[in-house]
N, C-alpha and C positions, 0 to 999 in steps of 0.2 A: 760475379754476382753470387754464385753458389757458395763461395768462400765466406762472403760477408753474411749471408743468411746463416751459415753454420756458426759463425762467431757470435752473432746476435742471439741465436737460439741457445748456444752454450751459456752465454752470460745470463740470459733470462732463467735458464734452469739453475744456474749457480745461485742467483739472487733468491729464487724461490726456495731452494734448499736451505739457504742461510736463514731466511725469514721463518720457514717452518721449523727448523732446528732451534732457532731462538725462541719461538713460541713454545715449543716443548720444554726447553730449558727454563723458561719463565714459569711454565705450569708446574715444574718441579719445585720451584721456590714458593708457589702460592698454595699448594695443596697441603693438607695436614697428615695424610696417611703415608707411612713410610714406604710401603710397597709401590704405591703409585708414584711417589716421589722418585724412587730409584729408576723405575721404568721410564719416566719422563726425562730424567737426567741422562740416562744412557741413550735414549732415542734422540734427544737433542744433540748430544755430543756426536753421535753417529751421523746424523744429518749434516752437521757442520763439517765433520771430517770428510764425508762424501763430497760436499761442495768444494772443499779444498782440493781433494783429489781430482775433481773435474777441472778446477781452475789451473792446476799445475800440468796440464797437457802441453805438448810442444807448441801447438798452434795458438793456444790461449796465452802462453807466456810471450810468444812473439808479438801478439797484439798488445799485451800489457807493456812490453818494451817500447813499442811505437807510441802508445799513449803517454808513457812516462817521459819520453823525449819531447812531447808537445808542451809540457808544463802544466797540464791539467791538474796535477797533484797539488800545486799551489792553490788553485781554485778550491779544491776539496778541503784543503787545510784551512783556508779562510772561512768557508761555509761551516766546517766543523767547529771552529773557534767561535763563530757567531752564534751557532746553535747552543753550544755549551754556555756561553755567556747569557743567552736568553733563558736557558734553564735555571741558571743560578739566580738571575733577576726574578724569574717567575716564582721560584721557591721563596725568595725573600719577600716578595709582595704578598704571596699567599700566607706566609707565616706571620707577617706583621699586620696584615689587613684584618685578619680574623678578630684579634682583640679590639681593634678600633670599631669593627662592625658590631661586636657584642655591646660595646659602650653606647653606640648609636641606637641599637635596638632597645636598650634600657631607657634611653631618653625618650624615644618614641612611645614606649609602653607607659611611661610616667605621664606623658602628655595626653595619651588616650584615656587613661584612668581619671585624670583631672577633669576631662570634658564630659564624662558620663554623669548622669543625674544620680544622686544618692537615693537609693530605695531602701526603706526600712520596714 
């Protein structure tokens, strides 16, 4: 029981570090000031390296080996592929929907103007 609590706690810590490191790394790309960019970049890379260091302990690697033997990696590969395809589809829909929406707004605007009484 204690072993499984340690493993779950380690993986929660690792996921938290990766998420926070990725957030800092994303902040690096979104900010305009160079000094803040570099600190965010270095902090993000540092957090991700810390998470990797925690992931590569002997106990965690043993658990990862057991998980890899179960074939769960194929499930993650399928989920990853589905999410990537959904992202591509969403990008296409958003990109091509906007011009159609603008044309529709023009038609609605013309219809509304024609219904208004002419005031002189």
